[in-house]
C-alpha positions in Angstrom: 55.7 30.9 20.8 54.6 30.7 24.4 53.5 33.5 26.5 55.2 34.3 29.7 52.5 32.8 31.9 52.6 29.6 29.7 56.2 29.4 30.2 55.9 29.6 33.9 53.2 26.9 33.8 55.3 24.6 31.7 58.3 25.2 34.1 56.1 24.2 37.0 55.0 21.1 35.1 58.6 20.1 34.3 59.4 20.7 38.0 56.7 18.4 39.4 57.5 15.8 36.7 61.4 15.9 36.9 62.7 18.1 39.7 60.8 16.9 42.7 58.2 19.6 43.2 55.7 18.1 45.7 53.2 21.0 46.2 52.0 23.8 44.1 49.5 25.8 46.0 47.8 29.2 46.9 44.6 31.0 46.5 42.7 29.6 43.5 45.8 27.9 42.3 44.2 24.4 42.0 41.3 23.4 39.8 39.1 24.6 38.4 40.7 28.1 38.0 44.3 27.2 37.9 45.4 30.7 39.2 43.9 34.1 38.3 46.6 34.4 35.5 46.2 30.8 34.6 49.9 30.0 35.7 48.9 26.7 37.4 46.3 25.1 35.1 46.4 21.4 34.7 49.3 20.9 37.2 48.9 17.6 39.0 50.3 18.8 42.4 48.3 22.0 42.5 45.8 22.7 45.3 43.8 25.6 46.6 44.7 27.1 50.0 42.6 29.3 52.3 42.6 33.1 51.6 45.6 33.6 54.0 48.9 34.8 52.8 50.6 34.2 56.0 49.3 30.7 56.1 50.5 30.2 52.6 54.1 31.2 53.5 54.2 29.3 56.7 52.8 26.2 55.1 55.5 26.4 52.4 58.2 26.7 55.0 56.8 23.7 56.8 56.7 21.6 53.7 60.3 22.6 53.0 61.5 21.7 56.4 59.8 18.3 56.1 61.8 17.5 53.0 59.2 18.7 50.4 59.9 21.1 47.6 56.9 23.5 47.4 56.0 26.3 45.0 53.6 28.7 46.7 51.8 31.6 45.1 50.6 34.9 46.7 48.0 36.0 44.3 49.2 39.6 44.0 52.4 40.9 45.5 50.3 43.7 47.2 49.2 41.1 49.6 52.7 40.0 50.3 53.4 43.0 52.6 51.6 41.4 55.5 54.0 38.3 55.4 57.2 40.3 55.7 58.1 38.9 59.1 57.7 35.2 57.8 59.7 36.1 54.8 62.6 37.3 56.9 62.4 34.2 59.0 62.4 32.0 55.8 65.5 34.0 54.5 67.5 33.5 57.6 67.1 29.8 58.3 70.1 28.3 56.3 72.3 31.1 57.7 71.0 30.4 61.2 71.7 26.7 60.9 75.2 27.2 59.3 73.8 25.4 56.2 72.6 22.3 57.9 69.0 23.1 57.1 67.8 23.8 53.6 64.8 25.9 52.6 64.0 24.8 49.0 60.8 26.8 48.5 59.7 29.1 45.7 57.2 31.8 46.3 55.9 33.3 43.1 53.7 36.5 42.8 52.5 38.9 40.1 54.2 42.3 40.5 53.8 45.8 39.0 51.4 47.9 37.0 50.0 47.4 33.6 46.5 45.8 34.2 44.8 48.9 35.6 44.6 47.0 39.1 44.3 50.3 41.0 45.5 50.7 44.6 45.6 47.0 45.7 46.8 45.3 42.6 49.5 47.4 41.2 52.3 47.7 43.6 55.9 46.8 42.8 57.8 44.4 45.4 61.3 44.2 44.3 62.7 46.9 46.3 61.2 45.6 49.5 62.2 42.1 48.5 65.8 43.1 47.9 66.1 43.7 51.7 65.2 40.2 52.7 68.7 38.7 53.1 68.8 35.0 52.4 66.3 35.2 49.4 67.1 35.0 45.8 64.9 37.1 43.7 64.2 37.2 40.0 61.9 39.1 37.6 61.8 37.9 33.9 60.9 40.0 31.0 60.4 37.2 28.4 59.0 33.7 28.4 62.3 31.7 27.8 63.9 33.5 30.9 60.8 32.7 32.8 61.2 29.1 32.1 64.8 28.8 32.6 64.9 31.0 35.9 61.9 29.1 37.4 63.7 25.7 36.8 66.8 27.1 38.5 64.7 28.4 41.4 63.0 25.0 42.0 66.4 23.2 42.4 67.9 25.9 44.5 68.4 25.1 48.4 67.4 28.6 49.2 64.1 30.4 49.3 63.4 32.0 45.9 61.1 34.7 45.1 59.6 34.8 41.5 58.3 38.2 40.7 56.1 37.9 37.5 55.4 41.2 35.7 51.6 41.4 35.3 51.9 43.5 32.1 54.0 40.9 30.3 52.2 37.7 31.3 50.2 37.5 28.1 53.2 38.5 25.8 54.5 36.0 23.5 58.3 35.5 23.2 60.3 35.4 20.1 62.2 32.2 21.0 60.9 28.7 21.5 61.1 26.9 24.8 63.0 23.5 24.6 60.4 21.1 23.5 57.6 23.6 22.8 55.8 23.3 19.4 56.3 26.0 16.9 52.6 26.8 16.5 51.3 28.9 19.4 47.7 27.8 18.6 48.7 24.2 18.9 50.3 24.9 22.3 47.2 26.8 23.4 45.1 23.7 22.5 47.4 21.5 24.3 47.8 23.3 27.6 45.2 26.1 28.1 42.0 25.0 29.7 38.8 25.8 27.8 36.3 28.4 29.0 33.4 26.8 30.7 33.2 23.4 32.0 36.6 22.1 32.7 35.7 18.9 34.7 37.0 16.5 32.0 39.7 18.5 30.6 43.4 17.3 30.8 46.3 19.0 29.4 48.6 17.4 26.8 52.0 18.6 27.7 54.6 19.0 25.0 57.9 17.1 25.4 59.6 19.7 27.6 63.3 19.7 28.1 65.7 20.8 30.8 66.9 24.5 30.5 68.4 26.2 33.4 69.3 29.9 33.5 71.6 30.7 36.4 70.2 33.0 39.1 72.5 36.0 39.2 73.4 36.2 35.5 72.1 39.2 33.4 71.5 39.2 29.7 72.8 41.9 27.2 69.8 42.5 25.0 71.4 45.3 22.8 75.1 46.0 22.4 76.4 49.5 22.2 79.0 52.0 23.2 77.2 55.4 23.8 75.4 54.5 27.1 74.3 51.6 29.3 70.6 51.0 30.4 69.8 48.5 33.0 66.3 47.3 33.5 64.1 44.4 34.1 60.5 43.3 34.1 57.8 45.4 32.3 60.1 48.3 31.7 62.8 46.2 29.9 61.1 45.9 26.5 60.4 49.5 26.6 64.2 50.2 27.1 64.8 47.9 24.0 62.3 49.7 21.9 63.6 53.2 22.9 67.1 52.0 22.1 66.1 50.8 18.6 64.3 54.1 17.9 67.2 56.2 19.1 69.5 54.2 17.0 67.3 54.7 13.8 66.8 58.3 14.4 69.9 59.5 16.1 72.5 57.0 15.5 72.9 56.4 19.2 73.9 52.8 20.3 72.7 52.0 23.8 73.8 48.8 25.6 70.6 47.4 27.2 71.0 45.0 30.0 68.2 42.8 31.3 69.2 42.3 35.0 66.7 39.2 35.3 67.9 38.6 38.9 67.5 41.2 41.6 69.5 39.3 44.0 72.2 38.0 43.5 72.7 40.7 40.8 75.3 40.5 38.1 77.4 43.4 39.1 80.3 42.3 36.8 78.1 42.6 33.6 77.0 46.1 34.9 80.4 47.4 35.6 82.0 45.9 32.3 79.4 47.8 30.3 79.8 51.0 32.3 83.5 50.9 31.8 82.8 50.6 28.0 80.2 53.4 27.7 81.0 55.7 30.6 77.2 56.4 31.0 74.5 54.5 32.9 70.8 54.7 33.6 68.8 52.4 35.8 65.1 52.0 34.9 62.2 50.3 36.8 58.7 51.2 37.9 59.0 50.8 41.8 58.6 53.9 43.9 61.6 56.5 43.9 62.3 56.5 47.6 64.8 53.7 48.6 64.4 52.2 45.1 66.6 49.2 44.4 68.1 51.1 41.3 69.4 53.6 44.1 71.5 50.9 45.4 73.0 50.0 42.1 73.5 53.8 41.5 75.4 54.1 44.9 77.8 51.3 43.8 78.4 53.1 40.5 79.3 56.3 42.4 81.4 54.6 45.1 83.3 52.3 42.8 83.3 54.1 39.6 83.1 57.9 40.3 86.1 58.7 38.1 85.1 56.4 35.3 81.7 58.0 34.4 81.4 60.6 31.7 77.9 61.7 32.8 75.9 61.7 36.0 74.5 58.3 36.6 70.8 58.3 37.1 67.6 56.2 38.0 64.2 56.5 36.3 61.6 55.1 38.5 57.9 55.4 39.6 56.6 58.4 41.5 56.5 58.3 45.4 52.7 57.9 45.7 50.7 55.5 47.9 49.3 53.6 45.0 48.2 53.7 41.5 44.8 55.0 40.4 42.3 52.9 38.5 42.1 55.4 35.7 44.5 54.6 33.0 45.9 58.0 32.7 46.8 58.0 36.4 48.5 54.6 36.0 50.5 55.8 33.0 51.6 59.0 34.7 52.6 57.1 37.9 55.3 54.7 36.4 57.7 55.1 33.5 56.3 54.8 30.0 58.2 54.8 26.6 58.4 58.5 26.2 59.9 59.1 29.6 62.4 56.2 29.1 63.3 57.5 25.7 63.9 61.0 26.9 66.0 59.8 29.9 68.2 57.8 27.7 68.5 60.6 25.2 69.6 63.1 27.8 72.1 60.6 29.3 73.8 60.1 25.8 73.9 63.8 25.0 75.2 65.2 28.3 78.5 66.7 27.8 81.4 65.2 29.9 
């Protein structure tokens, strides 16, 4: 089974081979490194840019304007903050041209905690990104979704931001990608560059197949009737684990939804589940003030105030400037399994 980062790499290979991707570029994206997380190893259209995030975004826009289909990378989302003005411009181009000019670019960047990256390599970006009208934004939590969502992003005429959860990049999935070999060691030997001299190395790509997951469609990971939990990225597997434990120990059945796409988001799946359970919790690791989960909670309150059986709530990261290098600091800054489990239990047990 592929890891999430291998799935991204195979999606990019499929994109440059079958979907018209013309350029894959960013800091250390090309050979010999192939990206700090190895997301671009062995790709034929990958090349190294200067260490200039604004230049990367501007170049991607220019390539897209000229008829290309680029995939650009900002090495860590923390360094995307100095590109906000350009991201805003990229997002409004199709709207400003009444749809006459497309902007088919994909910008991918690792996001969130989980690698003890300290102040400058651990921020979350989805709440900021959700305010960039004109962009589509997704954050996968498993390899198969990363593959299918990336293919959809590549063919979309709008700019798409792929937020890749750092903590899950090396986690293997439990479903095969279309065309992937069953043996993970065989896959590793085929597409992972060796340590050391890579000058003569060439990947042996498996016979990958087309697989599109629509942007804007959530996935129901666990079905249940006692409460709804909505998450994405790093915290989604923790919500699944907490749901499994609370079912085994308490007999509580939680409906767990992987939002997958921050925008457009699948409100219909959220509201259908809420009307079934009457209770809802949104979980993510971005900071708590103007958190994207607060927007979803606001819609719950405005549209379903008389349908809920308990107060809807959001579990999110603490409102601090950054995450410390010390592992204890990191773990106490963003939600972990015990906090998620406790929030879910309190939600399910609250009296109507």
